N, C-alpha and C positions, 0 to 999 in steps of 0.2 A: 372302485365295487364300494358297494354297501357293506357299513359296519354292522358285525354279528355281534350282538348285544348278548353276553353271556346269560346264561337263563339263572334264573333267582331259584337258590334251592328250596326244595318244599319242606314246608316244618315235619318233622320225623317224628314217629309213632309217639316215643317218649315224649316229645312237646306237647302233643293232642293229650297226652295222658295225664300231664300235669294240670294242663286246663282245664280237663273234667273233672280231676278231684279237687282242684281248688273251687269250681263252679259248684260241686257236689256240697265242700264244707261251707262256702258261702250260703247256698241256701239251706243248710242244718242250722247254722246262725240267725239267719235271718226270718225263717219260718215261725218260732216261737214269739217273735217282734211283731210280725204280720199279725198273727192270731190273737194277741194283747189288742195292739191297734183296731184290730175288726171287731171285738168284742166289746169294746169301750165307744166304738160309733154304733152300735146296735140302737134301735130305737126303745124307746121306753115301752116296759111290758113285754119286749122279747125275752124269753127264757135262755141263757147261756149254757144250761146244765142239758139241753136235751140233744146235743150232739150235732148241732148247725152252727157251724163256725162262720158262714157267710150272710149274714142277715139281711132281710130285704129291707134295702133303703138303710141311709146314714143319718144320724142324730147326733148331735151336740148336747143333748139333755143331760145325759149321764155326766159330762163335765162339769155342766152348770150345777146341779145338784152335788157333785163331790167336792167342788170347790167352796160351796156354799157350807155344808155338812163338816166338811174337815178342818173349817178356820185356817188355812192353808197359807193364808198373808201373814200372820204374824210368824209361822213356821219359816216361810220363805224368808222373811226380813232376818231371822236369826241365823240360819244356815247361811245366808251371803256372807253377813258380817263375820260369822266365825271364819267361814273359809278362805274368804280375800285376807282376814288378820293373819291367819295362819300361814297363808300361803306369802303375803309379805313377809313375816318373819324368816320362814325358811329360805327365801331368795336372799335375802341379806344376810343370814347366817353360814348359807351354804356358801354363797360367793365370796365372804370373807376367808371362811376357814378353806375353802378350796383354792381359793389363790395362794393363803399361807403354804399349804402342803405341797402346791405345784411348783412355785419358784421360790420361796424362802430357804434356806439351807439352815436348820439348827438341830441341837442336839435331840435324838428321839423323836425325829420326825416319822419314822417308818412304824416304830412303835406305836406311836399314836393314831397313824393312818390303819394299822392293824385293829386297834381298838375301836376306829369309828365302825370298820367292817364287821367286829364281831358283834356291834348292836344291831347288824339286820338281821341277826341270827335269832334274836331274843323277841319271843310274841310280845305283843303290848298288854296281853291280859295276865303276863306274868309279873309285871310290873305294877300293875294296878293298886296293889295293897300299900308299897310303900309311895307311890304317887298320891293316892288318897291320903296317906297320913299328912303329906307333905302340904299337900292343899288345905286341910283341915287345921294345920298349924298355921297356916298363911290367911285364914278366915277367907278363903276363895270359894268352899263348897258352896253351889247355889249360885254362883256368879260366873261371867263370861270369860273370867280368866280362868276357870276351870274346864273352859271348854276349849281354849286358846293354848295356854302354856305348857301342859304335857306332850303337844306334838309341834313347838314354836320351833325346834331345831330338828335335822333328819339326816341320819347317816347317809341315807341314800342319795339326798340330793348334794351334801358335801361329797362324797365320791364321784356322782355325776358332771359336778362342775370343775373338781381337781382333774378328771379325765380329759374333758373339752379344753381347761385352760392347757392342758400339754399339748394339744396340737397346734396352738397358736405360735407361730415363728417368734423367737426370741428376738430376734432383730428388732421387731417392733417397738418392744419394750425399751431396747437400750435407745433408740431414734425417741424415745419420747422421754427417757431419763437425759438425754443428752440436750433437750431443750429445757430442761429444768423442772421437769414432774416428779412429784414423788410417788411413793406407791399406792396410794390411795388415788391419787390422780390417774396413775396408769392402769387401776383396776376400773375406775368409772369411764375414764375417756376413750381406753383402749381393749381393754379386755371384755368388759361388759357389750359394748356396742357388736365386737365380734363374736360374741356368744350368744346371739339372740336366740338360735335354734335351742340350744341347751336351756334356756331359762325359759321359752315359751315350753319346751318339754317337763321340765320341772314343775311349772303353774299348772300344767295340766293334771298331770299326776296328783299334786298337793291338793288343788281345787275340787276334783273329781272324789279323790279320798275323803277329804272333808264332809263335802256334801252327802256321800253316801254313808257317813260313819253314823253308828248306832249306838255304839257300845260307851262312847264316852258322856252323850247326853244321858243315857240310861243310867250310869254308875254314879254320875260327879253332880248332877242336877234332880231337883224334885219339882220346881216351881213352874206350875202352867207357862208362865210370861216365858220361859228359857227353852220351850222345847222348840228341838229342830224339826225337819223336813221328813226325815226318817222314823223319828218318835212319833210325829203326826198322822205319819202312813202307818206303822203299827198300832198305834189308837184306832184307825180308821177301820182297819182289817179286824180287829178283835167286836168292832160297833157293826159291822155288815158284812159278816160272815158268808152270807148265804146269798149275797149279790154280787156276782160275780163280775156285770159287766159294767157296775158301779166302782169296784173294787181295782177293774183294768182303767179306768179313768183315771183314778187317784196316782196309778203308776205311771201313767203316761205322765200326769200334771209332773210327780216328783222328779221326772228321768229328764223332762224335755230340757231344763237349765243347762245339764253337764251337757247334751246331744250338742245344742248350740255351741256351746264354750268348745266344744272338740271339733266341731265342723271350721269353727272361725281359726283355729290354731294348728287344723291337722297337717298342713303343708310344712310349718316350722318342726312341729312334732315328728314326722317323718323325717326330714333333713336332720334334727338332733340326734335320733336314734340311729341313723346310719351314719353320722360322721364322727359321735363320741368314741374316744379312745384310740381314733386313727390318727397316727402322728405323721406329719410333713417330712 
């Protein structure tokens, strides 16, 4: 007799409703980005204030003009140096501190963890005056140090890696210790390779945050050769206030690097967010 295959359950109304809501939410998020992109690709001479958001024809003229007028090359170099350096410092300090809080037993460990978590609720703007005085005392104002050192360590990064280290089985460390590995070797050869999703997550959060930061270069630097992408974009906006297509082209130029970085690390990023804090 022929086998009767069971019918697959049809999607319920609730599932279709969730999908519809997700599509609407995605459209609401992507619509402004699409408008920015279309306005930036409008041909030269097209008015963006006439209400026509779908220009006839596409052109890269505004991108060329924005790149030349905004002098973004130096700003890109400064932002890249600052973002990568801060990210490197945060990964190192967060890995060391997170491993110590996750595995080492010492007096005051929980109190130290609570103190680190308390720093997450303090806005950076409240600390700007003491940080400025410390940087001035160290003769670091108007230097790369003023853009790097204030955020070289992160309470969020320490907590993120600490939570991920807790998900790694202790037996792996014990096996490495039996082979003669010390704490630093266990961290470098066992814990960090297994924690790549969390490291990529921290890298993306830190890099994007530093790339989009306007506050530090605005407060701690005045030299034109130290201006970053966001500061150059703010100056560009003041200069070309009425040319919307040119402004949108500058926005796309400033945003493109972080979009590319996120696309390369999105899979590890999602995995790191999904698995952090889940103990085996």
